[in-house]
C-alpha positions as CSV (number, residue, x, y, z in Angstrom):
1,X,19.7,-18.3,14.8
2,X,20.9,-16.1,12.0
3,X,22.0,-16.8,8.5
4,X,25.2,-15.9,7.6
5,X,23.9,-13.0,5.2
6,X,22.8,-11.8,8.1
7,X,26.0,-11.6,10.3
8,X,27.9,-10.4,7.7
9,X,25.5,-7.5,7.0
10,X,25.9,-5.9,10.4
11,X,23.9,-2.7,10.5
12,X,21.6,-3.6,8.0
13,X,19.0,-5.7,10.3
14,X,16.9,-8.5,9.3
15,X,17.0,-8.8,5.5
16,X,14.3,-10.8,3.5
17,X,13.3,-12.1,0.5
18,X,10.6,-11.2,-2.1
19,X,9.2,-13.6,-4.8
20,X,7.5,-11.6,-8.2
21,X,5.8,-12.4,-11.6
22,X,5.2,-9.8,-13.9
23,X,3.9,-10.1,-17.2
24,X,3.8,-7.7,-20.6
25,X,2.6,-4.3,-20.4
26,X,2.3,-4.9,-16.5
27,X,3.3,-2.7,-12.8
28,X,3.1,-4.9,-9.7
29,X,4.1,-4.0,-5.9
30,X,7.2,-6.4,-5.3
31,X,7.4,-4.7,-1.5
32,X,4.8,-2.6,0.0
33,X,6.3,1.0,1.5
34,X,7.0,1.3,5.3
35,X,7.0,4.8,7.4
36,X,10.2,6.1,8.1
37,X,12.4,3.2,6.0
38,X,13.8,2.7,3.1
39,X,13.5,-0.7,1.0
40,X,17.0,-1.2,0.0
41,X,17.6,-4.3,-2.4
42,X,20.7,-6.9,-1.9
43,X,20.7,-9.0,-4.3
44,X,17.8,-9.9,-7.3
45,X,17.5,-12.6,-9.8
46,X,15.1,-12.9,-13.0
47,X,14.2,-14.9,-15.7
48,X,11.4,-14.4,-18.8
49,X,9.2,-17.2,-19.9
50,X,10.0,-18.0,-24.0
51,X,7.3,-16.3,-25.1
52,X,9.9,-13.3,-25.4
53,X,12.1,-10.7,-23.9
54,X,11.2,-8.5,-20.4
55,X,12.7,-5.0,-19.6
56,X,12.4,-4.6,-16.3
57,X,12.3,-1.5,-15.1
58,X,12.8,-0.7,-10.6
59,X,10.8,1.9,-9.4
60,X,10.3,4.0,-6.0
61,X,6.6,4.7,-5.9
62,X,6.3,5.9,-9.8
63,X,9.8,7.6,-9.8
64,X,12.3,5.1,-11.7
65,X,15.4,3.9,-9.5
66,X,17.1,1.9,-12.6
67,X,16.9,2.5,-16.3
68,X,15.1,-0.3,-18.3
69,X,16.9,-4.0,-17.8
70,X,16.7,-6.2,-20.6
71,X,16.1,-10.3,-19.8
72,X,16.6,-11.9,-23.1
73,X,13.6,-14.6,-23.7
74,X,14.6,-17.4,-21.3
75,X,17.6,-15.7,-20.3
76,X,18.5,-14.3,-17.0
77,X,19.2,-11.2,-14.8
78,X,21.2,-11.0,-12.2
79,X,22.2,-9.0,-9.3
80,X,24.1,-10.7,-6.9
81,X,24.9,-9.8,-3.4
82,X,25.7,-5.9,-2.9
83,X,25.9,-5.3,1.0
84,X,26.0,-1.5,0.1
85,X,22.7,-2.2,-2.0
86,X,22.1,-2.0,-5.9
87,X,19.6,0.5,-5.5
88,X,16.3,1.9,-2.4
89,X,13.3,3.1,-2.4
90,X,13.0,6.7,-1.2
91,X,11.6,6.6,2.4
92,X,7.9,5.2,3.0
93,X,7.7,4.1,-0.7
94,X,6.5,0.7,-2.4
95,X,9.2,-1.5,-4.4
96,X,7.7,-1.8,-7.8
97,X,8.6,-3.4,-11.0
98,X,7.6,-2.2,-14.5
99,X,7.5,-4.5,-17.4
100,X,7.6,-2.8,-20.7
101,X,8.5,-5.5,-23.1
102,X,5.5,-6.1,-25.6
103,X,5.6,-9.9,-24.8
104,X,7.0,-11.5,-22.3
105,X,6.7,-12.7,-18.2
106,X,9.6,-11.9,-15.9
107,X,9.6,-14.6,-12.7
108,X,12.0,-13.4,-10.0
109,X,13.6,-13.2,-6.5
110,X,15.1,-10.4,-4.1
111,X,16.6,-10.3,-1.1
112,X,16.2,-6.5,0.6
113,X,16.5,-4.6,3.7
114,X,14.2,-2.0,5.8
115,X,16.8,0.9,7.0
116,X,15.2,3.7,9.1
117,X,16.0,7.0,7.8
118,X,15.8,10.3,9.4
119,X,12.8,12.9,8.8
């Protein structure tokens, strides 16, 4: 049985999720790249520990998709459900996140879909 999101997403196909923890000064891969597809982020939530704020930048491989998103110590970063997507990777590229803060660790979850692309 399809979830309510899958039923309303239409062309988006199978919606997937990923959880992450990224320490200060680190870059991690959130979702591996898939040949011929883009990773489209539909929703995201993140929070930091109390050690300090985080500054998150989401990337397609090494290319920034967002500016630095400041997350206050203990505070949330919320990108609510958006069927058009908040941002997407280049075809075949992994979705990465960098925490450029001097201290603090961010934990988060995201919902995404793999969208086929031409060429």
